[in-house]
C-alpha positions in Angstrom: 150.3 82.2 36.2 153.8 81.8 34.9 155.4 83.0 38.4 153.5 80.7 40.3 154.4 77.5 37.6 158.2 78.4 38.8 157.1 79.0 42.3 155.8 75.6 42.6 158.9 74.7 40.6 161.0 75.2 43.9 158.6 74.1 46.2 159.0 70.7 44.5 162.4 70.8 46.2 160.8 71.6 49.6 161.0 68.5 51.4 163.9 66.9 49.2 165.8 65.6 52.1 168.6 63.1 51.0 169.3 60.2 53.3 173.0 60.5 52.5 175.4 63.5 51.3 174.3 62.1 47.5 172.6 64.6 45.0 169.9 63.8 43.0 167.6 64.7 39.8 163.6 64.7 40.1 161.8 65.3 37.0 158.2 66.7 37.4 155.4 67.0 34.5 152.9 70.2 35.2 149.1 69.8 33.4 146.4 72.3 33.3 143.0 72.3 31.4 144.0 68.9 30.7 147.2 69.9 28.7 150.7 69.2 30.0 152.1 72.8 30.4 155.4 72.2 31.7 158.1 70.3 32.7 160.7 70.7 35.4 164.0 68.9 36.5 165.1 69.9 39.5 168.7 68.5 41.3 169.0 69.0 45.0 172.1 68.6 47.3 171.0 70.4 50.8 173.0 67.9 53.2 176.4 69.0 54.5 177.5 72.5 55.5 176.5 73.9 52.0 173.6 73.7 49.9 173.0 74.2 46.3 169.8 73.9 44.2 169.2 73.7 40.3 165.9 74.3 39.0 165.7 73.9 34.9 161.7 74.6 33.1 160.8 74.3 29.8 157.3 75.1 28.6 155.6 72.4 26.5 152.4 71.4 24.5 150.4 74.3 23.9 151.3 76.3 26.4 154.6 76.3 25.1 152.9 77.9 21.4 151.6 81.1 23.3 153.8 81.4 26.0 157.4 80.0 25.4 159.5 80.1 28.3 162.8 78.0 29.4 164.8 78.8 32.7 167.5 77.8 34.8 167.7 79.0 38.0 170.8 78.2 40.7 171.5 78.8 44.3 174.2 77.9 46.5 174.8 78.9 49.6 176.0 78.0 53.3 174.3 76.8 56.6 173.8 78.3 60.1 172.3 75.3 62.0 168.9 75.2 60.4 169.5 78.8 58.7 170.6 78.8 54.9 172.3 81.9 54.3 172.6 82.3 50.3 175.6 83.7 49.0 175.0 83.2 45.0 171.3 83.2 43.1 171.2 83.1 39.4 168.4 83.5 36.9 168.9 82.7 32.9 166.4 82.1 30.8 163.7 83.9 27.8 159.9 83.8 28.2 158.3 84.9 24.9 161.4 85.4 23.1 162.7 88.4 25.6 166.1 87.1 27.7 165.5 87.3 31.3 168.1 87.5 33.8 169.0 87.8 37.5 172.3 87.8 39.4 172.1 88.5 42.8 174.5 88.0 45.6 174.2 88.4 49.6 175.6 90.3 51.6 177.5 89.4 54.9 174.3 90.7 56.7 172.7 88.7 54.4 171.0 92.0 52.4 170.5 91.0 48.9 172.8 93.3 46.4 171.7 92.9 43.0 174.1 92.9 39.9 172.0 92.5 37.1 168.4 92.1 36.0 166.7 91.7 32.3 164.7 93.1 32.0 164.3 95.9 34.6 161.7 96.3 36.8 160.8 99.8 34.9 160.9 98.0 31.5 158.7 94.7 33.2 155.9 97.4 34.5 156.7 96.5 38.1 157.2 98.4 40.8 160.6 98.6 43.0 160.4 97.9 46.4 162.0 99.5 48.9 166.1 98.2 50.0 164.4 98.4 53.9 161.6 95.6 53.4 164.4 93.7 52.1 165.9 92.8 55.5 165.7 89.1 56.2 164.5 88.0 52.5 166.3 84.9 51.3 165.4 83.7 47.6 163.0 80.7 47.0 165.4 78.1 46.8 166.8 78.9 50.1 163.5 79.1 51.5 162.3 75.5 50.4 165.9 74.0 51.7 164.7 75.2 54.9 161.5 74.1 55.0 163.7 70.6 53.7 165.5 70.6 56.9 162.6 71.7 59.3 160.9 68.7 57.8 163.8 66.4 58.0 164.1 67.1 61.8 160.1 67.2 62.7 158.3 65.1 59.7 155.8 68.2 59.4 155.8 71.5 57.3 155.2 74.2 59.3 157.3 77.5 58.1 157.4 80.5 57.8 159.7 83.4 55.6 160.0 86.0 53.1 161.0 85.4 49.7 162.5 88.3 47.0 163.9 87.1 43.4 164.5 90.7 42.3 161.1 90.9 41.3 158.6 90.3 44.0 158.5 90.7 48.0 156.3 87.7 48.8 155.6 85.9 52.2 155.6 82.1 52.1 153.4 80.1 55.3 153.4 75.9 55.8 151.3 73.8 57.3 151.2 70.5 57.8 147.8 68.5 56.5 147.7 64.7 58.1 148.7 61.8 56.0 147.1 60.1 53.4 147.2 56.9 51.2 148.6 57.5 48.0 145.6 57.1 45.1 146.6 54.4 42.3 146.2 56.5 39.7 148.8 59.3 40.5 151.1 57.4 38.5 152.2 53.4 38.4 154.3 52.0 41.1 153.7 54.7 44.0 152.1 53.2 46.8 151.7 53.8 50.4 151.0 57.3 52.5 152.3 60.8 51.8 152.0 63.6 53.8 150.1 66.5 52.8 151.0 70.0 53.5 149.5 73.3 52.3 152.0 76.3 51.7 150.0 79.4 50.8 152.0 82.7 49.3 150.6 85.8 49.5 152.8 88.6 46.6 153.8 91.6 49.7 155.1 94.2 46.9 156.6 93.8 43.3 153.4 93.9 41.3 152.8 95.5 38.0 151.6 98.6 37.7 148.8 97.8 35.6 147.9 94.6 38.0 144.8 94.7 40.1 146.8 95.1 43.4 143.9 94.0 45.7 143.3 91.0 43.4 147.2 90.3 43.4 147.2 89.8 47.0 145.0 87.2 47.3 146.8 84.4 48.7 147.8 81.3 45.9 147.5 77.9 48.2 149.7 75.1 47.0 148.7 71.3 48.0 151.7 69.3 48.1 151.8 65.1 49.1 155.7 64.1 49.8 156.7 60.3 50.1 159.6 58.5 49.0 158.7 57.2 45.5 161.3 54.5 46.2 163.3 52.9 49.2 166.2 54.2 48.7 165.5 58.1 47.6 164.8 60.9 50.1 161.4 62.1 50.5 159.9 64.8 47.6 156.8 65.7 46.5 154.6 63.2 44.4 152.0 65.6 43.4 151.6 69.4 43.7 147.9 70.9 42.7 146.9 74.9 43.2 144.2 77.2 41.3 145.2 79.6 38.7 143.3 82.5 37.8 143.4 81.7 33.8 144.6 77.6 33.7 141.9 76.6 36.3 143.6 73.6 38.2 146.9 73.1 37.6 148.6 69.6 38.8 151.9 68.7 39.0 153.4 65.1 39.2 157.1 63.6 39.5 157.9 61.4 36.7 161.4 60.4 37.2 163.9 60.9 40.5 167.3 59.0 39.7 170.9 60.2 41.3 172.6 63.1 40.3 175.9 62.9 37.9 178.4 63.8 40.3 
């Protein structure tokens, strides 16, 4: 479940398309089984010739007791048209008291180059992914930055990307479902129509050696509703939902959005 929560954190940036070159910060709370399990802050600046994204997540409530987690993920890169070219990807955090570090840069040809990984995939009981399978991959945050450009241009969610985070290789497919009225009980002040999208993620490689591979390969579908929470803000997800194996239905709700500090 932890990986899918972090993937949700990345997807929360997916439709973040600033109306002008102004960084924004959006805050979300994630709940499962009626309990708050995670809080995440997303700062995004994807306009202009370069882009930068940062996600800071931390466990909350009962989940914090059993699986304390705090992590900051950042990526910076440049644009070639609507294609992101990531340059620097970093993860710093801890999970259940264990340090988790990723330092990954991207060569001019786009091939990821791993500088540091803690714990190692061997220590994490995770299979190594052959290098030849990594050609054409990008990190998760760059993938959703690309989706943001697609939505900004087409007002639809169609996208297909292969993502690599130094541990897992995942294929993500996004598609448009339609538009729906925002329910009154989502959050006070949210009104109007929202674009509904589905994002399907499939683990291609990088599973743990103690996992049931067939089960690990099963697609995970996330439903996202996107709109402008206030007139001057960019379109962002108002709500995200997916099914998890252990916690049932997990959902994230936007609680705050504001301009980021310069």
